[in-house]
C-alpha positions as CSV (number, residue, x, y, z in Angstrom):
1,M,-23.6,43.7,7.9
2,Q,-20.6,41.7,7.3
3,A,-18.8,42.2,4.2
4,A,-18.6,39.6,1.6
5,P,-15.4,37.5,1.3
6,L,-12.9,38.8,-1.0
7,P,-12.3,36.8,-4.1
8,N,-8.9,35.9,-3.1
9,S,-9.6,35.0,0.5
10,P,-8.1,31.6,1.5
11,W,-11.4,30.0,2.1
12,R,-12.4,30.6,-1.5
13,R,-8.9,29.7,-2.9
14,H,-9.0,26.7,-1.3
15,A,-12.8,25.6,-1.3
16,P,-12.1,22.6,-3.9
17,L,-9.7,21.1,-1.3
18,L,-12.6,21.0,1.1
19,L,-14.8,19.1,-1.5
20,A,-11.9,16.8,-1.9
21,L,-12.0,16.2,1.7
22,L,-15.5,15.8,2.0
23,A,-15.2,13.2,-0.8
24,L,-12.6,11.2,1.1
25,C,-14.7,11.1,4.2
26,A,-17.7,9.8,2.4
27,V,-16.0,6.8,1.0
28,Y,-13.6,6.0,3.9
29,A,-15.8,6.9,7.2
30,Q,-17.1,3.7,6.8
31,T,-13.9,2.0,7.9
32,L,-13.9,3.3,11.6
33,S,-16.2,0.5,12.3
34,F,-14.1,-2.1,10.9
35,S,-12.3,-4.9,12.5
36,F,-8.9,-6.3,12.1
37,V,-8.6,-9.0,9.1
38,N,-6.7,-12.1,9.1
39,W,-4.3,-11.1,6.3
40,D,-1.1,-9.9,7.5
41,D,-2.8,-7.9,10.6
42,P,-1.8,-10.8,12.7
43,Q,1.8,-10.7,11.9
44,H,2.1,-7.0,11.9
45,V,-0.1,-6.0,15.0
46,Y,-2.3,-8.4,17.0
47,R,0.1,-11.4,17.1
48,N,3.4,-9.7,16.6
49,P,5.9,-10.5,19.4
50,G,7.6,-7.3,18.5
51,L,4.8,-5.1,19.7
52,L,3.0,-7.4,22.3
53,D,6.0,-9.4,24.1
54,R,8.7,-6.8,23.5
55,A,10.6,-8.2,26.7
56,H,11.2,-11.8,25.2
57,A,11.0,-10.8,21.4
58,D,14.3,-10.4,19.3
59,P,15.4,-6.6,19.4
60,R,15.5,-6.5,15.7
61,D,11.7,-7.5,15.8
62,V,11.0,-4.7,18.3
63,W,12.7,-1.6,16.6
64,L,13.3,-2.6,12.9
65,A,10.5,-5.0,12.2
66,H,13.1,-7.9,11.2
67,N,10.2,-10.5,11.5
68,L,8.3,-8.4,8.8
69,G,10.8,-8.4,6.0
70,Y,12.2,-5.0,6.1
71,P,12.9,-2.1,8.3
72,M,10.1,0.1,9.3
73,P,10.5,1.7,12.9
74,V,8.0,4.7,12.2
75,T,5.3,2.3,11.2
76,L,6.0,0.3,14.3
77,A,5.8,3.4,16.4
78,T,2.4,4.1,15.2
79,Y,1.3,0.4,15.8
80,A,2.6,0.8,19.3
81,V,1.0,4.0,20.0
82,D,-2.4,2.4,18.9
83,R,-1.7,-0.7,20.9
84,S,-1.5,1.3,24.0
85,L,-4.6,3.1,23.5
86,F,-6.8,0.3,22.0
87,G,-5.1,-2.8,22.8
88,P,-4.5,-5.8,22.7
89,T,-2.1,-6.0,25.6
90,T,-1.1,-9.6,25.1
91,L,-0.6,-12.0,22.4
92,T,-3.7,-14.2,23.5
93,D,-6.4,-11.5,24.0
94,A,-6.7,-9.8,20.8
95,L,-10.4,-9.1,19.5
96,P,-11.2,-8.5,15.8
97,Q,-13.2,-5.4,17.2
98,Q,-9.9,-3.7,18.5
99,G,-8.9,-3.0,14.9
100,R,-11.4,0.0,14.9
101,G,-8.9,2.2,16.9
102,Y,-6.3,1.3,14.4
103,H,-8.5,2.4,11.5
104,A,-9.3,5.6,13.2
105,T,-5.5,6.3,12.9
106,Q,-5.5,4.9,9.3
107,F,-8.3,7.5,8.8
108,V,-6.4,10.5,10.1
109,L,-3.4,9.4,8.1
110,A,-5.7,9.3,4.8
111,I,-6.5,12.9,5.4
112,L,-3.0,13.9,5.9
113,Y,-2.2,12.2,2.4
114,L,-4.7,13.9,0.9
115,L,-3.4,17.3,2.2
116,A,0.2,16.5,1.4
117,A,-1.0,15.8,-2.3
118,Y,-2.6,19.0,-2.5
119,A,0.1,21.0,-1.3
120,L,2.7,19.2,-3.5
121,F,0.2,19.6,-6.5
122,L,-0.6,23.2,-6.0
123,A,3.1,24.1,-6.1
124,L,3.3,22.4,-9.5
125,L,0.0,23.3,-10.9
126,D,-0.7,27.0,-9.2
127,Q,-4.5,26.3,-9.5
128,P,-6.3,24.9,-6.2
129,A,-9.4,23.3,-8.2
130,V,-6.8,21.4,-10.5
131,A,-4.5,20.3,-7.5
132,A,-7.8,19.5,-5.6
133,W,-8.9,17.2,-8.5
134,A,-5.6,15.4,-8.7
135,A,-5.2,14.9,-5.0
136,A,-8.7,13.5,-4.7
137,L,-7.7,11.0,-7.5
138,C,-4.9,9.7,-5.3
139,V,-7.3,8.6,-2.9
140,L,-10.5,7.9,-4.5
141,H,-9.3,5.5,-7.1
142,P,-10.0,2.2,-6.2
143,M,-6.5,1.2,-6.4
144,A,-5.9,3.3,-3.2
145,V,-8.4,1.3,-1.2
146,E,-6.1,-1.5,-0.2
147,P,-3.7,0.9,1.8
148,L,-6.3,3.0,3.0
149,A,-8.9,0.4,4.3
150,W,-6.2,-2.2,5.5
151,I,-4.2,-1.7,8.9
152,S,-1.4,-3.5,7.3
153,G,-1.4,-1.0,4.5
154,R,-0.1,1.7,7.2
155,K,3.5,1.5,5.7
156,D,2.3,2.3,2.5
157,V,0.5,5.3,3.5
158,L,3.1,6.7,6.1
159,A,5.9,6.2,3.3
160,A,3.6,8.0,0.7
161,L,2.7,10.9,3.1
162,F,6.4,11.8,4.0
163,V,7.6,11.2,0.3
164,L,5.2,13.7,-0.6
165,L,6.0,16.0,1.9
166,A,9.7,15.5,1.1
167,L,9.1,16.1,-2.4
168,Q,7.4,19.5,-1.8
169,R,10.6,20.6,0.1
170,L,12.5,19.3,-2.6
171,W,10.8,21.4,-5.3
172,R,10.8,24.5,-3.3
173,A,14.8,23.8,-2.6
174,V,15.6,23.8,-6.4
175,T,13.0,26.7,-7.2
176,Q,14.0,28.9,-4.1
177,P,17.8,27.9,-3.9
178,G,18.3,30.9,-1.6
179,K,16.9,29.0,1.4
180,P,19.6,26.2,2.3
181,R,17.5,25.0,5.3
182,I,14.9,23.6,3.1
183,W,17.4,20.8,2.2
184,L,17.5,20.0,5.7
185,E,13.8,19.5,6.3
186,F,13.9,17.5,2.8
187,A,16.4,15.2,4.5
188,L,14.3,14.7,7.6
189,L,11.3,14.1,5.8
190,G,13.2,11.6,3.6
191,A,14.4,9.7,6.5
192,L,11.1,9.3,7.9
193,A,9.8,7.8,4.6
194,L,12.6,5.5,4.5
195,A,11.9,4.3,8.1
196,S,8.2,3.9,7.2
197,K,8.9,1.7,4.2
198,P,12.0,1.1,1.8
199,I,10.0,1.9,-1.3
200,A,10.9,5.7,-0.4
201,V,14.4,4.8,-1.9
202,L,12.6,6.7,-4.8
203,L,13.4,10.0,-3.4
204,L,17.2,9.5,-4.5
205,P,16.2,9.1,-8.5
206,M,13.5,11.9,-8.1
207,S,16.1,14.2,-6.5
208,L,18.8,13.3,-9.1
209,W,16.0,14.2,-11.9
210,L,14.9,17.1,-10.5
211,L,18.4,18.6,-10.1
212,W,19.1,17.8,-13.8
213,V,16.0,19.2,-15.1
214,Q,15.8,22.4,-13.1
215,R,19.4,23.0,-12.7
216,P,19.2,25.5,-9.9
217,G,21.7,28.0,-9.4
218,L,22.7,27.0,-5.7
219,T,24.8,29.3,-3.8
220,Q,27.9,27.7,-2.0
221,P,26.4,27.3,1.3
222,A,23.1,25.9,-0.2
223,R,25.2,23.6,-2.5
224,R,27.0,22.2,0.8
225,I,24.0,21.5,2.6
226,A,22.3,20.0,-0.3
227,L,25.4,17.6,-0.6
228,I,25.1,16.6,2.9
229,A,21.4,16.1,2.7
230,L,21.8,13.7,-0.4
231,T,24.7,11.9,0.9
232,F,23.0,11.1,4.4
233,L,19.7,10.0,2.3
234,A,21.7,7.6,-0.1
235,A,23.7,6.4,2.9
236,L,20.3,5.5,4.8
237,A,18.9,4.3,1.8
238,A,21.4,1.9,0.9
239,T,21.5,0.6,4.8
240,V,17.6,0.1,4.4
241,T,17.9,-1.5,0.8
242,A,20.6,-4.1,2.1
243,L,18.7,-4.8,5.1
244,S,15.4,-5.6,3.4
245,L,17.2,-7.7,0.7
246,A,18.9,-9.7,3.3
247,W,15.6,-10.1,5.4
248,Q,13.4,-11.2,2.3
249,R,16.1,-13.4,1.2
250,E,16.0,-15.1,4.7
251,A,12.3,-15.2,4.5
252,G,12.1,-16.8,1.2
253,A,10.4,-13.9,-0.4
254,L,12.9,-13.7,-3.2
255,S,12.5,-15.8,-6.3
256,G,16.1,-16.6,-6.2
257,E,18.8,-16.4,-8.7
258,A,16.5,-16.0,-11.8
259,P,18.1,-15.3,-15.1
260,V,18.1,-11.8,-16.0
261,P,15.5,-12.3,-19.1
262,Y,13.1,-14.1,-16.8
263,T,13.3,-11.2,-14.3
264,L,12.9,-8.6,-17.1
265,R,10.0,-10.6,-18.5
266,N,8.1,-10.6,-15.0
267,A,8.8,-7.0,-14.3
268,L,7.4,-6.0,-18.2
269,W,4.5,-8.2,-17.4
270,A,3.8,-7.1,-13.8
271,L,3.8,-3.3,-15.1
272,G,1.1,-4.3,-17.6
273,F,-0.9,-6.1,-15.2
274,H,-0.8,-3.0,-12.8
275,A,-1.8,-0.7,-15.6
276,K,-4.7,-2.9,-16.5
277,L,-5.8,-2.8,-12.8
278,W,-5.4,0.9,-12.6
279,L,-7.5,1.3,-15.9
280,W,-10.1,-1.1,-15.1
281,P,-10.2,-1.8,-11.4
282,L,-13.3,-4.2,-11.2
283,D,-11.5,-7.3,-9.9
284,L,-9.3,-6.0,-7.0
285,R,-8.4,-8.6,-4.2
286,P,-5.8,-9.2,-1.3
287,K,-3.8,-11.4,-3.0
288,Y,-3.0,-12.4,-6.6
289,V,-2.0,-16.1,-7.6
290,V,-0.7,-15.0,-11.2
291,S,1.9,-15.6,-13.0
292,P,3.0,-14.6,-17.0
293,P,2.0,-16.6,-19.8
294,P,4.5,-18.0,-22.1
295,G,5.2,-15.7,-24.9
296,F,4.4,-12.0,-25.7
297,S,1.0,-11.2,-24.3
298,A,-1.2,-8.2,-24.5
299,L,-0.1,-6.9,-21.0
300,D,3.4,-6.8,-22.3
301,A,2.3,-4.5,-25.2
302,L,0.4,-2.4,-22.6
303,A,3.3,-2.1,-20.2
304,L,5.7,-1.1,-23.2
305,L,3.2,1.7,-23.9
306,V,2.7,2.9,-20.3
307,L,6.5,2.8,-19.9
308,G,7.2,4.9,-23.2
309,V,4.5,7.6,-22.4
310,L,6.0,8.1,-19.0
311,L,9.6,8.1,-20.2
312,A,8.5,10.5,-22.7
313,G,6.7,12.7,-20.1
314,A,9.7,12.6,-17.8
315,L,12.3,13.5,-20.5
316,H,10.6,15.5,-23.4
317,R,12.0,18.9,-23.7
318,Q,8.7,20.4,-23.6
319,T,7.1,18.5,-20.6
320,R,10.1,17.7,-18.2
321,K,9.8,21.1,-16.6
322,T,6.1,21.0,-16.0
323,A,3.6,19.0,-13.5
324,V,3.5,16.6,-16.4
325,G,7.2,15.6,-16.4
326,F,7.3,15.8,-12.5
327,G,4.3,13.4,-12.5
328,C,5.8,11.0,-14.9
329,A,9.3,10.8,-13.4
330,L,7.4,10.2,-9.8
331,A,5.4,7.5,-11.3
332,L,8.4,5.9,-12.9
333,C,10.7,6.3,-9.7
334,A,7.7,5.3,-7.1
335,Y,7.3,2.2,-9.3
336,L,10.8,1.0,-9.7
337,P,11.3,-0.4,-6.0
338,V,8.4,-2.9,-6.6
339,S,8.7,-3.6,-10.5
340,N,10.2,-7.2,-9.9
341,L,13.8,-6.2,-11.1
342,I,15.1,-7.7,-7.9
343,G,13.0,-10.9,-8.4
344,L,10.0,-10.8,-5.9
345,K,8.1,-13.9,-5.4
346,R,4.8,-11.7,-4.9
347,F,5.4,-9.3,-7.6
348,V,1.7,-7.9,-8.0
349,A,-0.5,-6.3,-5.5
350,D,-2.7,-3.2,-5.2
351,T,-0.5,-1.4,-2.6
352,Y,2.5,-1.3,-5.2
353,L,0.4,1.4,-7.2
354,F,-0.7,3.6,-4.2
355,L,2.4,6.0,-4.6
356,P,2.7,5.7,-8.6
357,T,-1.0,6.8,-8.6
358,A,0.2,10.2,-7.1
359,G,2.4,10.6,-10.0
360,I,0.0,9.8,-12.4
361,S,-2.7,11.7,-11.3
362,L,-0.4,14.9,-11.2
363,A,0.6,14.1,-14.7
364,I,-3.1,13.9,-15.9
365,A,-3.9,17.0,-14.2
366,G,-1.2,18.7,-16.0
367,A,-1.9,17.3,-19.4
368,L,-5.5,18.4,-19.3
369,Q,-5.2,21.8,-17.7
370,P,-4.4,23.6,-21.1
371,P,-7.1,22.0,-23.0
372,F,-9.8,22.0,-20.1
373,S,-9.4,25.7,-19.4
374,R,-10.9,26.5,-22.8
375,L,-14.1,24.7,-22.3
376,P,-17.3,26.4,-20.9
377,R,-17.2,26.2,-17.2
378,R,-20.3,23.9,-17.0
379,L,-18.8,21.4,-19.4
380,R,-15.5,21.7,-17.5
381,L,-16.9,20.8,-14.2
382,A,-18.8,18.0,-15.4
383,A,-15.8,16.3,-17.1
384,A,-13.7,16.6,-14.0
385,L,-16.3,15.4,-11.6
386,L,-17.6,12.4,-13.8
387,P,-14.3,10.3,-13.2
388,L,-14.0,11.2,-9.7
389,A,-17.6,10.2,-9.0
390,L,-17.2,6.9,-11.0
391,C,-14.0,6.1,-9.0
392,A,-15.9,7.2,-5.4
393,V,-18.7,4.5,-6.3
394,L,-16.3,1.9,-7.2
395,S,-14.1,2.7,-4.3
396,L,-17.2,2.8,-1.8
397,H,-18.0,-0.8,-2.8
398,Q,-14.1,-1.8,-2.5
399,V,-13.7,-0.5,1.0
400,N,-16.7,-2.4,2.2
401,I,-15.2,-5.6,1.4
402,W,-12.4,-4.9,4.1
403,R,-14.8,-4.7,6.8
404,N,-13.9,-7.9,8.4
405,S,-12.1,-11.3,7.5
406,V,-15.1,-13.1,6.2
407,A,-16.2,-10.3,3.9
408,L,-12.7,-9.9,2.6
409,W,-12.2,-13.8,1.8
410,S,-15.6,-14.2,0.8
411,H,-14.9,-11.7,-2.1
412,T,-11.6,-13.3,-2.8
413,V,-12.9,-16.7,-3.2
414,A,-15.6,-15.6,-5.8
415,L,-12.8,-14.0,-7.6
416,E,-10.3,-17.2,-7.3
417,P,-12.3,-20.2,-6.8
418,D,-9.6,-22.5,-7.9
419,S,-7.0,-21.3,-5.3
420,P,-6.7,-23.6,-2.2
421,E,-4.8,-20.9,-0.3
422,V,-7.6,-18.7,-0.7
423,C,-10.2,-21.2,0.3
424,R,-8.0,-21.9,3.4
425,M,-8.2,-18.3,4.4
426,L,-11.9,-18.1,4.2
427,G,-12.0,-20.8,6.8
428,H,-9.3,-19.1,8.9
429,A,-11.6,-15.9,8.8
430,Y,-14.5,-17.5,10.0
431,G,-12.3,-18.8,13.0
432,E,-11.2,-15.5,13.7
433,E,-14.8,-14.4,13.8
434,N,-15.4,-16.9,16.5
435,Q,-17.6,-19.1,14.0
436,P,-16.1,-22.4,14.5
437,R,-18.8,-24.3,12.7
438,A,-18.9,-22.1,9.8
439,S,-15.1,-22.5,9.6
440,I,-15.5,-26.4,9.8
441,D,-18.1,-26.1,6.7
442,V,-15.7,-24.1,4.8
443,Y,-12.9,-26.7,5.3
444,L,-14.9,-29.6,4.5
445,A,-16.0,-28.0,1.3
446,C,-12.2,-27.1,0.5
447,M,-11.4,-30.8,1.0
448,Q,-13.9,-31.9,-1.5
449,R,-12.6,-29.6,-4.0
450,F,-8.8,-29.8,-3.4
451,G,-8.3,-32.9,-1.4
452,P,-8.0,-33.2,2.4
453,A,-4.3,-32.7,2.7
454,P,-3.9,-29.2,3.1
455,F,-6.8,-28.5,5.2
456,A,-6.9,-31.5,7.4
457,N,-4.9,-30.1,10.6
458,N,-7.0,-26.7,10.3
459,L,-10.2,-28.8,10.4
460,A,-9.0,-31.0,13.2
461,V,-8.0,-28.2,15.4
462,T,-10.9,-26.1,14.7
463,A,-13.1,-29.1,15.5
464,L,-11.6,-29.7,18.8
465,R,-12.0,-26.0,19.6
466,A,-15.7,-26.3,18.8
467,G,-16.0,-29.4,21.1
468,D,-16.7,-31.6,18.3
469,N,-14.4,-34.5,19.5
470,V,-15.5,-37.1,17.0
471,L,-14.6,-35.1,14.1
472,A,-11.4,-34.0,15.8
473,K,-10.2,-37.5,16.6
474,Q,-11.1,-38.6,12.9
475,W,-8.8,-36.1,11.4
476,F,-6.1,-36.2,13.8
477,S,-5.9,-40.2,13.2
478,W,-5.6,-39.3,9.6
479,I,-3.1,-37.0,10.0
480,L,-1.0,-39.5,12.2
481,A,-1.8,-42.4,10.0
482,R,0.0,-40.1,7.1
483,N,2.7,-39.0,9.4
484,P,3.5,-41.4,12.3
485,R,6.1,-38.8,13.5
486,D,3.6,-36.1,13.9
487,D,4.0,-35.2,17.7
488,R,1.4,-32.6,17.7
489,A,-1.4,-34.6,16.3
490,R,-0.4,-37.4,18.7
491,H,-0.6,-35.1,21.6
492,Y,-4.3,-34.0,20.5
493,L,-5.1,-37.7,20.0
494,D,-3.8,-38.5,23.7
495,Q,-6.2,-35.6,24.9
496,L,-9.1,-37.0,23.2
497,R,-8.8,-40.4,24.7
C-alpha cells in the first residue's frame, strides 16, 4: 500500500496553484477557437509588411516594429513563429480563422504569466495559498481580458511576463546578496522585457526603490556586477524610450506641446478613470473616446485617493519592506509609463492596467494576509473565493466578446452609440467576416445617424466587391462630385461604365 503524501510534499504545498491554473483554463480556453479581430491585428499581424513582405519592407519595420510605434522585436519574433506555423504567408491570403493558432500561443503565455506571478508572490508572501490567490486575481480580473484575449495585446503579456521574472530575480539578488550572477539573470530578463514593450522601463525605478528599501550589503564583486547590470538596463531603456517617443511623434500619437498643467490634469483624470474601471469593470470596450470634463471631478478625487494609498504603502516605514510595499511600488512604477505624463492622445485603455494589476493584487494579498489568518478556515476560504468567482464570471463574459470582429464591435457600439468611428469599425467587421451585405447595411445605418461623408468610400468599395454596381456607382459619383480630384473614385467609376 502506498504511503500517504507527507504534509510538506511539493504537490500538497502548491495545490492552490493548480486551482488557479484550472480557473485560468476555465475562463480563457474558449480563446483557442477565436479569430483575428480588425482592431490592430491587421497592422500587427496579418497585414503587417514587416512580417509578410520582409523583402520589400523597411528594415526598421522588420526588426524593430517602427511601423507599430515603438520597438518590440521579441513580440515580433513570436508573431513570426506563429506566422510560419499558422499563416498567413502573404498580405492577401489572410483568413480570420488563422487567428486560432495565435490565440493558442497567447493561451500558453497566459499560463506562463500566472506561473511567473506565483513565483514572485510566493517569494514575498511565503504562503502558497495567498500567493496563488493573488496570482489568480491577476488573470481573472476583467481588466486582464483585453491583453490575454486579443492577439495584439501580446506585447503587454510578454512584457509583463519578463518583468515579473526579472523582479523575482531582483528580489532574490537583494535578499541573497552572496550570489552576484543573479544580477546578470535580472539584466537579461529585463532586456527581454524592454524588447517586448517599452513599458518595461519600470524596472529601473523598481530597482532603485528596492535597493533603497532593502539596503543589501553587497560584496565587492556583487556590487560591480549589479552596477554593470543596472547601467546596461538604463542605457537600453533610454534607447527604447527615445525611439518610442520619436516614432510616436512621427505617427501623430502624441498630443503635441501641451501645457504642463493640462498634461498633469489629463494624467490625474486618467488615473481616476482607470481606478474606476478596476473597481467597477462592467463597461469594458476596446477603445475609449473620452476626455476629462472641465473642473475638478469625482474621478480626480478617486485618483488622488488611489495615489495617496499607493504612495503610503510604498513609502511607509511599516509596509515598505513587506509585500504591501512591493505591490504598491510595482503598481506605481508600472502605471508611470502609461500615465499620460508624456501627453498621449489615447490615454485610457484596459491594457494599461494589466501589469499594475499584478502590483495591486500583491498589495491586497499582503494587506489581508494577517487579519484573514485569524478567521475560521471555512470563512477564510469563502471570503477568498468569492471575489475570484465574481471576477471569473465577469471575465468569462468579457472574453467571449473578443471571439471575432463582429462580436467585438457590436458590443462596443452598444456602449458607444454616438461614435461614428465605432460605427464604421462594425461595418469593417462584417467585411472582414465576409458578410458584405451586412456591412453595407451597417454603413447605410451609420450614414443616417452621422451623415454620409465618413462612410461613403467604405460603402462604395464594399458595394463594388459585393457586385452591387448600382450602389457603388451612386456613391463613387457622390464622392467625385464633392472632390473632382479624387483619382481613386474616378478609377472605380471608369471600371463601372
